[in-house]
Structure formats: structure tokens, C-alpha cells
N, C-alpha and C positions, 0 to 999 in steps of 0.2 A: 717904421723900424721893424726889423725882422730879427727874431732871436731863434737860434738853433740850440736846443738842449741835447747834449750827447752824454749817454752813459758810457763810462769807461769800458775798455775791453776786458776780456776774461782773465782770471788769475787762477793759480792752483787752488786757492781757497774757494773760489766760485765752483770749481769742478768737484771739490770735496764737500760742498754744502756747508762751509764754515762761515760764521758771522765775521765780517771784516771790520765794520765800524771804522774807527780811526786808526786801526793797525795799518802800517805802511807796507802793503804787499805789492810787489811788481807784477806787471803783465806776464802771462805765460806766452808760449809761442802762438797759440790760437788767438790770444788777445792782440798780439802784434799784427798777425795776418789780418784779422778783422779790422783793426785800425787802419791798415794800409788800404783795404777795400773801401772803407768809409771815406778815407782821404781821396781816393780816386773819384768817388761820387761827388764829394764836395768841391773838387777841383773844377767841376763843370758849372759851378754856380759862383755868385759873387759873395765873398765873405771878407769883411774889413778888419775885424779884430777877433782874437781868441782869448778867452779867460778860462782858467782851469784851477781846480783844486791843486794844492801842493802835495797831495799824497801821490806816491809813485804811479799807481795804476791810472789815475786820471791825467797826471802830468805827462806820462809817457804817451798816452793816447793823443793828447793835445799836441805834443811835439811831432809825432808822426804826421798828423794832419797839417800842422803849421808848416813843416818842411815841404810837404807836397804842394800846398796852395800859396806858399811864400808869405805867410803872415806870422809875426812874432807872437809868442805865447806869454801872457801875463798871468802869473800864478797868484792866488789869493786864498789864504787859509779859511776864509768865510765860506768857501765852496766845498769844504771837507764834508765827508759823510757824517751822519749822526753817529756819535760815539756809542758803542755797544756795551760799554761798562764791562761787567764781569762775563758777559756772554761771548766777547770777542775771542775768536779762535776755536769756538765750540760748534759742534753740529747739533741739530735738533735732538737727535738721540742722546747725545751727551748731556744736553740741558735737562731733558726729562729725567735721565738717570741721576743727575746731581741735585736738581731742585724740584723734581716732580712735574706732572703734566700741566700744572697751573703756573709754571715758571713765569709766564708773562704778567701775572698779577703781583709778582714780588718786586721789591725795590732792588734791582741789580745794577744800579748806576747807569742805566741807559739814558742817553740824552733825551729830554722831553721834546715833543714835536713843536711846542711853541717857541722853544729856544732855537731849534733848527730853522724854523720859519723866520724868526727875527733876524738871524745872521744872514740867511739867504736873501731876504728882502733888502737888507742894507746894501749888499753888493749889487743886487739886481737894480735897485733904484739908482745907484751910482752909475752903473753901466747905461741905464736908460737916459739919465741926464747928460752924460758925457758924449754919448754916441747917437743922438737923435738922427733919424733918417739913414742910419747905417745898418749893416747886417753883421750881427755878432754871434759867434759860437761860444757857448758855455759848456765846458767839459767837466762833468761832476759825477755824482753817485746816485744810485737808485732811490734811496729814501729821501735825500735832499731834493731831488727833482720832483718826486711824487708830492712832497709837502709844498713845494713851490707852485706846482701846477694847481693844487687844490686851493691855494691862497689867491692865485691870479685868476682862476676860473672856478668860482664857488660851485657851479653846477656840474663841474667836471666829474665824471665817473670813471675811475680807473678799472678797466676790464681785466687787464692782466699785468703782471709785474714787468717793469722795464727790462728789456733784454740787453745784454752786453753789446756795445758798439751800436746801439739804437739811436735814431735821430727823431726828435720831436720838434716841430716848428710852431712858433707863436708869432702872430702878426699884431702890431699895435693898431688899434682902431679908436675912434672917438668914444666908444662904449667900453673900452678896456682891451684885454688881450683875447684874441681869437685863435684857436688851435687850427692850424692848416694840415698838420701831419702828426701822428702819434705813434711812437714806439716802432718806427719803420726800420726794418733790417733787410729790405729787398737787395741791398748792395752786397750782402753776405752770401747770396745764392751763387 
């Protein structure tokens, strides 16, 4: 089994450095263009199924890809981004101004990593059971993908944040999940 993890295309809030979390922000024009470029790349490969978060930015990215490669998109709310609680819609500067430089240490209603991992694993295991020996794309969000990668590959060290319209590929092996590609955006050049 092969899994392609796609981070959604860019949004106006990405450009402004605003925390999105579970806010339902659509793709901007750059995000749509990037999704089309990614779709062109993916059209050269075999993909049997696409699952996506039901938040607009991921759903739109998945629809652009699905239309190009001829695969229907299945949306699932378990693939949503980690909720940002009170920080959603704010920039780092605004958070520091409002809650101080140690805002990360406060309880601002941000969804805990173990909760994100639990819901991400539930859909991941379902996909794995239903589509063994298939190639499946999962279009989701940066924090969810990061947490999922750490859970599936405990020794994984994230060197940089996942970029918009990036592709990460995992291959099922007898020892677990092996990363074949990480955070690739060559298709955007």
C-alpha cells in the first residue's frame, strides 16, 4: 500500500501568517494554481482513492486533484486540522500582544496533540484496512499530517514545516510505514 499525504494549497490566512485551525478558509488563487500543478504531477502516477478533510482549503485541493486524475473525493471530518481554539484568526504578533510572549503555555483551547492523533489514526487505519494494496491520497493539513507522521514513524524528525501543496509518500512494509518522499514541492517550480 502507498499513501500520499498532501497538505492543502495556500489561503489568504497562510499569506498573512494567521492561525487557521478549524476555521473554514478557502484557497486563494496561488493555492488553486499550486493544486493544479500538483494534480498534473499526480496524473502521471497511479492513485486509486482520495480522502480529504471537509474544510474548504483541503476539500478544494482534493477536488482539483480528483478532477484531473479521475478519482472521486471522499471527505471526512476526522482529517480536519487541529483546532486552534482562541488563537484562530490571529498572527503571532497579535497573540503576543494579547496573551504575552509565553502564550503557548496558556490554555487557549487548542486541540491537544493526542486528540488529533487519535482521530487521524482512526481514519488512517480504516483507509489501510479498506484499501490494502491500493494507492491512496489523503489531503489534509500541516499539523494533522505532522502528528500522523510522528505516530507512524516514531524516529521521524521533521526538518521543516510542511509547505502548501506538498506531497509526502509513505509505503507500507512488514516493519511499518517507510517514508519515500517528504514535503516535496518540486511540481510547483
